[in-house]
C-alpha positions as CSV (number, residue, x, y, z in Angstrom):
1,M,186.4,185.9,56.3
2,Q,189.5,185.0,54.4
3,G,189.3,181.4,56.0
4,A,185.7,181.1,54.8
5,A,186.7,182.1,51.3
6,S,189.5,179.6,51.3
7,V,187.1,176.8,52.3
8,M,184.6,177.8,49.7
9,F,187.3,177.9,47.0
10,A,188.6,174.5,48.1
11,G,185.0,173.1,47.9
12,V,184.5,174.5,44.4
13,A,187.9,173.2,43.2
14,L,187.1,169.7,44.7
15,A,183.7,169.8,42.9
16,L,185.4,170.7,39.6
17,V,187.9,167.9,40.0
18,W,185.2,165.4,40.8
19,G,183.1,166.5,37.8
20,V,186.1,166.1,35.5
21,L,186.9,162.7,36.8
22,W,183.2,161.6,36.6
23,T,183.1,162.8,33.0
24,V,186.4,161.0,32.1
25,V,185.2,157.7,33.7
26,R,182.1,157.8,31.6
27,L,183.8,158.3,28.3
28,P,182.8,155.8,25.6
29,M,186.4,154.6,25.2
30,F,186.1,153.0,28.7
31,G,183.0,151.0,27.8
32,L,183.7,147.3,28.0
33,Q,184.6,146.0,24.5
34,G,185.5,142.4,25.3
35,I,186.4,139.7,27.8
36,T,189.4,137.5,27.4
37,V,188.7,134.0,28.9
38,L,191.6,131.8,29.8
39,G,192.1,128.7,31.8
40,E,190.0,125.6,31.7
41,V,187.2,125.9,29.1
42,E,186.6,122.3,28.2
43,H,182.9,122.4,29.0
44,N,182.2,126.1,28.1
45,N,182.9,127.8,24.8
46,A,182.6,131.4,23.9
47,V,179.0,131.2,22.8
48,T,177.9,129.5,26.0
49,L,179.8,132.0,28.2
50,R,178.4,135.0,26.2
51,A,174.9,133.6,26.6
52,N,175.2,133.1,30.3
53,V,177.3,136.1,31.3
54,V,177.3,139.2,29.1
55,G,173.7,140.2,29.8
56,R,174.3,140.1,33.5
57,L,177.3,142.5,33.5
58,H,176.8,146.2,34.1
59,G,179.2,149.1,34.1
60,N,182.4,150.1,32.3
61,F,186.1,149.5,32.9
62,F,186.1,151.7,36.0
63,T,182.6,151.1,37.4
64,I,182.1,147.3,36.9
65,D,182.1,145.3,40.2
66,L,184.7,142.6,39.8
67,T,183.2,140.6,42.7
68,Q,179.9,140.5,40.9
69,V,181.6,139.5,37.6
70,R,183.3,136.7,39.4
71,K,180.0,135.5,40.9
72,V,178.3,135.6,37.4
73,F,181.1,133.5,35.9
74,E,181.0,131.0,38.8
75,S,177.2,130.6,38.3
76,V,177.9,129.1,34.8
77,P,177.7,125.3,34.7
78,W,181.0,123.5,35.2
79,V,182.8,126.7,36.4
80,R,184.3,126.2,39.9
81,K,186.3,129.3,40.3
82,A,186.9,132.5,38.3
83,T,189.6,135.1,38.7
84,V,188.7,138.5,37.2
85,E,191.1,141.3,36.3
86,R,190.8,144.6,34.4
87,E,192.8,145.1,31.2
88,F,193.2,148.8,30.4
89,P,191.4,150.6,28.8
90,N,188.2,148.6,28.1
91,R,188.6,144.8,28.6
92,L,188.3,142.2,31.3
93,R,190.5,139.1,31.7
94,V,188.9,136.1,33.3
95,I,190.7,132.9,34.3
96,L,188.5,129.9,34.8
97,Q,188.9,126.7,36.8
98,E,186.4,124.0,36.0
99,H,185.0,121.3,38.2
100,H,186.7,118.0,37.7
101,P,184.0,115.3,38.5
102,V,185.0,112.3,40.5
103,A,181.6,110.8,41.4
104,Y,177.9,111.1,40.8
105,W,176.2,112.6,43.8
106,G,172.7,111.9,45.3
107,D,169.9,110.0,43.9
108,D,170.0,108.6,40.4
109,S,167.3,111.0,39.4
110,E,169.5,114.0,40.2
111,S,172.0,115.6,37.8
112,R,174.6,116.5,40.4
113,L,178.2,115.5,40.6
114,L,181.0,115.7,43.2
115,N,184.3,117.3,42.2
116,S,187.8,116.5,43.4
117,Y,187.5,118.9,46.3
118,G,184.4,117.1,47.6
119,E,182.1,119.9,46.4
120,V,178.6,119.2,45.0
121,F,177.8,120.9,41.7
122,D,175.0,120.7,39.0
123,A,175.9,119.6,35.5
124,N,174.5,118.0,32.4
125,L,175.2,114.4,32.9
126,G,175.4,113.9,29.1
127,E,178.7,115.7,29.1
128,I,180.3,113.1,31.4
129,E,183.1,111.2,29.7
130,D,183.8,108.6,32.4
131,E,180.5,106.8,33.1
132,R,182.2,104.4,35.5
133,M,182.4,107.0,38.3
134,P,181.1,105.8,41.6
135,H,177.8,106.9,43.0
136,L,178.1,108.7,46.4
137,S,175.3,110.0,48.5
138,G,174.7,111.7,51.8
139,P,173.9,115.1,53.2
140,D,175.3,117.9,51.0
141,S,177.1,119.4,54.0
142,Q,179.1,116.2,54.5
143,S,180.1,115.6,50.8
144,Q,183.8,116.0,51.6
145,Q,183.5,113.4,54.4
146,V,181.8,111.0,52.0
147,L,184.5,111.4,49.3
148,A,187.2,110.9,51.9
149,M,185.6,107.7,53.1
150,Y,185.3,106.5,49.5
151,L,188.9,107.3,48.8
152,A,190.0,105.4,51.9
153,L,187.8,102.3,51.3
154,Q,188.3,102.0,47.5
155,P,191.9,100.7,47.7
156,A,191.0,98.2,50.5
157,F,188.2,96.7,48.3
158,K,190.6,96.7,45.3
159,E,193.1,94.6,47.3
160,L,190.3,92.0,47.6
161,S,189.5,92.2,43.8
162,L,186.2,94.0,44.6
163,V,184.9,97.2,43.0
164,L,183.2,99.7,45.3
165,D,180.4,100.9,43.1
166,S,178.5,103.2,45.5
167,L,178.8,104.6,49.1
168,V,176.0,106.2,51.1
169,L,176.1,108.1,54.4
170,T,172.6,107.5,55.7
171,D,170.5,109.9,57.7
172,R,171.4,107.9,60.8
173,G,175.1,108.5,60.2
174,S,176.0,104.9,59.2
175,W,177.8,103.9,56.0
176,R,176.5,101.5,53.3
177,A,178.7,100.3,50.5
178,K,177.5,98.6,47.4
179,L,179.9,96.5,45.3
180,A,179.8,96.3,41.5
181,Q,179.3,92.5,42.1
182,G,175.9,93.4,43.7
183,A,176.7,92.8,47.4
184,V,175.6,95.5,49.9
185,I,177.8,95.9,53.0
186,E,176.8,97.8,56.1
187,L,179.9,99.5,57.6
188,G,178.4,100.9,60.7
189,R,178.9,104.5,62.0
190,G,181.9,106.6,62.5
191,S,184.7,108.5,60.9
192,V,187.1,107.3,58.2
193,D,189.5,106.2,60.9
194,D,186.8,104.4,62.9
195,V,185.5,102.4,59.9
196,M,189.0,101.5,58.7
197,A,190.0,100.3,62.2
198,R,187.0,97.9,62.1
199,R,187.9,96.6,58.6
């Protein structure tokens, strides 16, 4: 009987502690009061971020899901990666890394770019500062391979005083290069090493 009373007392004490913690966690002082954004914000200002992010965040300092916050920030145009941390008692700190475009991606009608990691992302093409970027195309799943091929071929063409304007990996797996001078060169199939060996 004494054991049952001890178990019951422990249960009541645990419920009390849980109730107190739950009440403390819900105090207004822990409601999110602001987000400090650091890092690369060349294409996103405070107004843009607020419009795209704030309405999609739910919870307070303790209950907000940091993984969800990271995903929300990474869904904003130009944001490649976000690191999110809590700042006691009621703020979040977000460090952003933006995409750095190196090429246009896909058809001319698309507003997609390729970043320096070979990742495809959507953006407003009106924000591009370097309009001389090459046009690369191929299956999205092979965007890194297409960028690697361009980076391997570009110096070889430059040695010949030619400018590689676009590079396409076709559905058949062959490569097609177009020079700024207008010539189109079929490079055949294969990896970067295969194509460079045939050069």
